[in-house]
C-alpha positions as MATLAB code, in Angstrom:
seq = 'MTRDTLLNTDAVVIPDAPALPGLAFRRFRGEEDYAGMAAVLQAANAADGIDDFISTEELTADFIHASNFDPGRDLLIAEDGVVAAYSRVNWYEEDDDTRIYSFFGEVHPDWRRKGIGRAMVRHTERRAHQIAANHSGSAPRLLQSFAYDSQRGAAALLRQEGYRAVRHGFTMVRPHLDGLSDPPLPPGIEVRPAYPEHFRAIWEAKEEAFRDHWGHRAPTEDKYQGWLNDPFFDPDLWQVAWDAGADQVVGTVLTFVIPEENERLNRRRGYAESIAVRRPWRKRGVATALLARSLRQLKALGFTEAALHVDGENPSGALKLYESVGFQAVRRESVCRKSLGQD';
ca = [
     -23.632  -31.887   28.029;
     -21.326  -32.613   31.443;
     -18.684  -30.619   32.290;
     -16.142  -34.395   31.676;
     -17.662  -34.227   28.151;
     -16.654  -30.617   28.227;
     -13.217  -31.237   29.356;
     -12.954  -34.530   27.017;
     -14.115  -32.184   23.570;
     -11.405  -29.454   24.435;
      -8.847  -30.749   25.268;
      -5.442  -29.797   24.135;
      -2.140  -31.919   23.733;
       0.842  -30.566   23.654;
       3.870  -32.770   22.623;
       5.786  -30.567   25.119;
       4.445  -30.282   28.498;
       5.613  -31.103   31.541;
       4.010  -34.095   33.354;
       2.392  -31.713   36.572;
      -0.306  -33.775   38.622;
      -3.705  -32.257   37.950;
      -2.883  -29.725   35.362;
      -4.037  -30.128   31.683;
      -3.939  -27.998   28.761;
      -7.698  -26.859   26.916;
      -9.148  -24.082   24.777;
     -11.032  -21.393   25.827;
     -14.301  -21.984   27.177;
     -15.804  -18.348   26.992;
     -16.309  -15.594   28.679;
     -16.475  -17.598   31.789;
     -12.413  -18.389   31.746;
     -12.069  -14.370   31.242;
     -11.737  -13.566   35.431;
      -9.350  -16.523   35.532;
      -7.159  -15.328   32.866;
      -7.142  -11.268   34.549;
      -6.279  -13.029   38.086;
      -2.996  -14.947   36.235;
      -2.125  -11.566   34.853;
      -2.505  -10.165   37.962;
      -0.971  -12.441   40.421;
       1.740  -11.880   37.886;
       2.431   -8.470   37.034;
       2.773   -8.476   41.304;
       5.531  -11.220   41.016;
       7.341   -8.861   38.520;
       6.951   -6.135   40.682;
       4.741   -3.986   37.272;
       3.128   -1.820   39.407;
      -0.314   -2.762   36.355;
      -3.653   -3.826   37.771;
      -5.798   -5.880   34.497;
      -8.894   -5.722   35.493;
     -11.397   -8.592   34.241;
     -13.148   -5.625   32.429;
     -10.141   -4.674   30.434;
      -9.115   -7.758   29.439;
     -12.489   -8.706   28.071;
     -12.604   -5.724   26.284;
      -8.719   -6.230   24.889;
      -9.432   -9.626   23.446;
     -12.929   -8.935   22.328;
     -11.562   -7.137   19.816;
      -8.534   -7.787   18.843;
      -8.475   -8.459   14.888;
      -7.060  -11.646   13.011;
      -7.800  -13.304   16.526;
      -9.854  -16.810   17.090;
     -10.052  -17.147   20.650;
     -11.539  -21.607   19.371;
      -8.552  -21.669   18.308;
      -5.744  -19.093   19.361;
      -5.870  -18.921   23.025;
      -4.620  -21.812   24.791;
      -5.168  -22.110   28.681;
      -3.530  -24.089   30.773;
      -5.615  -25.157   34.084;
      -5.652  -27.407   37.609;
      -9.399  -26.387   38.799;
      -8.497  -23.071   37.995;
      -6.463  -21.080   35.836;
      -2.671  -20.879   36.117;
      -1.608  -20.356   32.536;
      -2.762  -18.425   29.121;
      -1.771  -17.420   25.691;
      -2.958  -16.535   23.203;
      -1.937  -15.647   19.552;
      -2.425  -12.746   16.760;
      -1.249  -11.518   12.626;
      -1.439   -8.185   11.877;
       0.419   -6.509    9.144;
       2.795   -3.804    9.329;
       2.724   -0.885    7.134;
       5.173   -2.186    4.842;
       3.695   -5.734    4.403;
       5.968   -7.533    7.080;
       3.494   -9.547    8.790;
       3.320  -10.638   12.618;
       2.162  -12.942   14.397;
       2.895  -11.873   18.040;
       1.928  -13.690   21.390;
       1.914  -13.142   24.558;
       1.371  -14.994   27.543;
       1.488  -15.377   31.299;
       1.889  -18.024   33.582;
       0.643  -17.621   36.963;
       3.642  -17.271   39.732;
       2.588  -20.905   41.864;
       3.148  -22.447   38.227;
       6.858  -20.917   37.021;
       9.449  -22.856   36.565;
       8.075  -25.847   35.821;
       8.302  -25.634   31.573;
       4.629  -25.427   31.289;
       5.635  -21.445   29.917;
       8.300  -23.704   27.468;
       5.489  -25.345   26.489;
       3.217  -22.769   25.349;
       5.489  -20.651   23.766;
       6.108  -23.576   21.292;
       2.855  -24.536   20.777;
       1.855  -20.905   19.905;
       4.403  -21.395   17.681;
       2.844  -24.523   16.048;
      -0.710  -22.356   15.344;
       1.567  -19.167   14.341;
       2.942  -21.309   11.695;
      -0.865  -22.372   10.543;
      -1.668  -19.481   10.479;
       0.665  -18.438    7.933;
       0.353  -21.236    6.029;
      -3.186  -19.753    4.811;
      -1.130  -16.214    3.984;
       0.612  -16.131   -0.104;
       3.377  -13.561   -0.261;
       7.130  -13.197    0.065;
       6.913  -10.582    2.452;
       8.729  -11.209    5.643;
       6.702  -13.451    9.055;
       7.972  -12.684   11.587;
       7.336  -14.341   15.565;
       6.934  -11.052   18.087;
       6.704  -11.277   21.516;
       7.507   -8.662   25.006;
       8.662   -8.363   27.811;
      10.272   -6.379   30.659;
      13.015   -6.300   32.008;
      11.704   -6.626   35.535;
      10.197  -10.176   33.292;
      13.325  -12.303   33.999;
      12.627  -16.089   33.516;
      10.017  -14.377   30.580;
      12.926  -12.746   28.837;
      15.141  -15.393   29.350;
      13.105  -17.978   28.066;
      12.477  -15.580   24.537;
      15.957  -15.953   24.607;
      16.718  -19.458   24.355;
      14.142  -20.325   21.734;
      15.639  -17.486   19.256;
      14.317  -14.271   20.429;
      16.286  -11.205   20.074;
      14.693   -8.015   21.555;
      14.864   -5.300   18.174;
      13.198   -2.382   19.806;
      12.686   -0.430   23.410;
       9.982    1.169   24.801;
       9.392    2.428   28.602;
       6.830    3.275   30.674;
       7.696    6.756   32.060;
       5.663    8.294   35.324;
       5.698   11.724   36.832;
       5.283   10.934   40.374;
       3.252   14.318   41.253;
       2.032   17.406   39.827;
       3.583   20.204   41.160;
       5.291   22.859   39.242;
       3.710   22.991   36.028;
       4.387   24.428   32.948;
       1.845   26.766   30.943;
       3.105   27.129   27.336;
       0.259   28.693   24.677;
      -0.719   26.846   22.073;
       0.354   28.114   18.314;
      -1.530   31.188   16.855;
      -4.771   29.630   15.608;
      -4.603   26.456   17.311;
      -7.442   25.925   19.921;
      -8.451   23.111   21.860;
     -11.782   22.058   22.012;
     -14.005   19.774   23.741;
     -14.334   15.822   22.718;
     -17.889   15.446   20.786;
     -19.289   12.165   19.420;
     -19.718   13.974   15.641;
     -15.429   14.276   16.325;
     -14.632   10.789   17.385;
     -14.313    9.343   14.233;
     -11.674   12.393   13.144;
      -9.706   12.250   16.610;
      -9.264    8.996   15.476;
      -7.922    9.446   12.035;
      -5.724   12.626   12.752;
      -4.138   10.168   15.330;
      -3.446    6.795   13.485;
      -2.802    9.249   10.455;
       0.082   11.122   13.130;
       0.993    7.488   14.714;
       2.476    6.343   10.981;
       5.862    7.311   11.086;
       6.177    5.271   14.348;
       7.904    2.134   14.044;
       5.970   -1.150   13.653;
       3.017    0.998   12.673;
      -0.225   -0.639   10.674;
      -3.203    0.083    8.858;
      -6.089    1.086   11.412;
      -9.364   -0.897   10.676;
     -12.484   -0.687   11.579;
     -12.132   -3.339   13.853;
      -9.536   -1.041   16.070;
     -11.714    1.795   15.798;
     -14.594    0.084   17.297;
     -12.426   -1.079   20.424;
     -11.053    2.508   20.588;
     -14.448    3.569   21.075;
     -15.731    0.281   23.444;
     -12.591    0.929   25.233;
     -13.521    0.659   29.535;
     -11.066    3.505   30.216;
     -12.719    5.772   26.814;
     -13.011    9.498   28.586;
     -13.576   12.354   25.631;
     -13.894   14.676   29.175;
     -10.010   14.523   29.715;
      -8.943   14.681   27.005;
      -6.958   17.677   25.170;
      -7.863   17.896   21.175;
      -6.005   20.457   19.243;
      -7.620   22.134   15.806;
      -5.880   24.506   13.804;
      -8.931   26.793   13.760;
      -8.724   28.235   10.048;
      -8.822   24.466    8.369;
     -11.263   23.319   11.141;
      -8.649   19.877   11.411;
      -7.293   18.173   14.132;
      -3.870   18.516   14.307;
      -2.575   17.108   17.345;
      -4.359   14.861   20.933;
      -3.676   13.816   24.269;
      -6.141   11.154   24.958;
      -5.629   11.419   28.889;
      -7.397    8.244   30.728;
      -8.048    6.866   34.612;
      -7.648    3.421   35.613;
      -9.773    3.331   38.786;
      -9.742    0.097   39.830;
      -5.599    0.039   39.007;
      -5.834    3.549   41.991;
      -7.574    1.888   43.651;
      -6.344   -1.295   44.302;
      -1.978    0.273   44.458;
      -3.556    3.202   46.808;
      -2.713    5.586   44.323;
      -4.390    8.609   42.442;
      -2.751    8.487   38.851;
      -3.308    9.590   35.199;
      -2.428    8.145   32.222;
      -1.468   11.041   29.176;
      -1.626    8.832   26.052;
      -1.988    9.136   21.483;
       0.017   12.014   22.515;
       0.186   12.504   18.736;
       0.823   15.760   16.121;
       0.010   15.504   12.210;
       2.988   15.967   10.370;
       2.030   19.973    8.950;
       1.820   21.373   12.816;
       4.969   19.371   13.825;
       8.032   21.509   15.428;
       5.879   24.689   17.263;
       5.337   23.607   20.230;
       2.142   21.631   20.386;
       2.585   18.918   22.260;
       4.149   20.296   24.614;
       1.067   22.643   25.583;
      -1.741   19.813   25.089;
       0.735   17.703   27.288;
       0.644   20.461   29.604;
      -2.718   21.438   29.867;
      -3.226   17.329   30.432;
      -1.054   17.746   33.632;
      -2.579   20.698   34.697;
      -6.402   19.097   34.798;
      -5.188   15.950   35.905;
      -3.984   18.224   39.270;
      -7.195   19.922   39.131;
      -9.486   17.266   39.051;
      -7.091   15.401   42.306;
      -4.483   13.211   40.859;
      -0.727   13.641   42.159;
       0.885   11.807   39.504;
       0.846   10.943   35.524;
       2.157    8.430   33.680;
       3.063    7.642   29.214;
       4.392    4.681   27.593;
       7.107    6.146   24.846;
       8.669    3.878   21.921;
      12.760    5.107   22.703;
      13.119    5.223   19.859;
      10.097    7.689   18.703;
      11.655    9.627   15.581;
      10.019   13.116   17.628;
      12.444   12.538   19.782;
       9.669   12.243   22.076;
      11.634   10.315   25.309;
      13.497   14.000   25.601;
       9.974   15.960   25.350;
       8.483   14.028   28.249;
      11.509   14.035   30.089;
      12.203   17.693   29.909;
       8.349   18.646   31.346;
       9.499   16.123   34.493;
       8.642   12.965   32.926;
      10.990    9.692   34.080;
      11.125    6.412   32.859;
      11.005    3.684   34.789;
      10.281    0.026   33.591;
      11.630   -0.592   30.291;
       9.961   -3.643   27.654;
      11.918   -4.949   24.498;
      10.322   -6.252   21.702;
      11.495   -9.803   21.112;
      11.368  -11.480   17.719;
      12.792  -14.016   15.695;
      11.794  -15.670   11.691;
       8.951  -17.141   11.216;
      10.697  -18.150    7.821;
       8.327  -19.848    4.877;
       6.095  -22.629    5.027;
];
């Protein structure tokens, strides 16, 4: 099959698309597309002042392990010889049965303000309606996307298309690792190394702890496998607390490092994420002690700063906890939703 034939078979007609010479919309062709999509995301982040570097490996892992996602139908690519923009949609159910049709997309800065983003949003919504037509039940159905405050164009587009911010999260950074505290763990609680035979118990404890969080969804085997195969999965950096008497995992800080991001941005940052404590062990200082241990470990390994992400309305008061140990909010993200309606 020639390239011209392939282009004819995977082309997608977008009714709202602007007439731009050389630009065409098509379906996903396979692994060859991941590098192009990663390049678009990298350029977009740089233009928007987002100091994250998403590698091809990381983007590939995210797509491969996405749940309820058919790349052949749920991913749209715009190209002019190279990838210029892309969007994807997948769906999931929250614990209260609300069905979320979540989409994400990026347009390379060289192609912005030409109507491509709006056309792709509307195409993605049409695809979400097609997916929803096969879903029964009367639970709410919501379209969802995201935008950082620095992504002014994306945020404005979502507002114009009827989306409203319903929740905010923050990226927080501790810009140095000096003056770290050493709070003790509660009596009977101890930190143990994480070995493969413990991974399932650690995962289940983390997921149980997060069930109180806004928008939580039931864990699935696909999600577990995605976690195991995350390119930055590094149990040697984890802080996992166990109740010695009950022999149960009670809390986690699953630290990781993104080497390529650090190299490209000339920094030495570690991420303290999945900070979670199960209900019976809360309000006893477990999270504070584990986070402090994580920061001290990062410093011992030569890192100079740490970052994490937090829901701005976390019911456990996590935002204030992180501020109390030296983290500062540096970036806000808005979760934007609108009703999909019932077909």
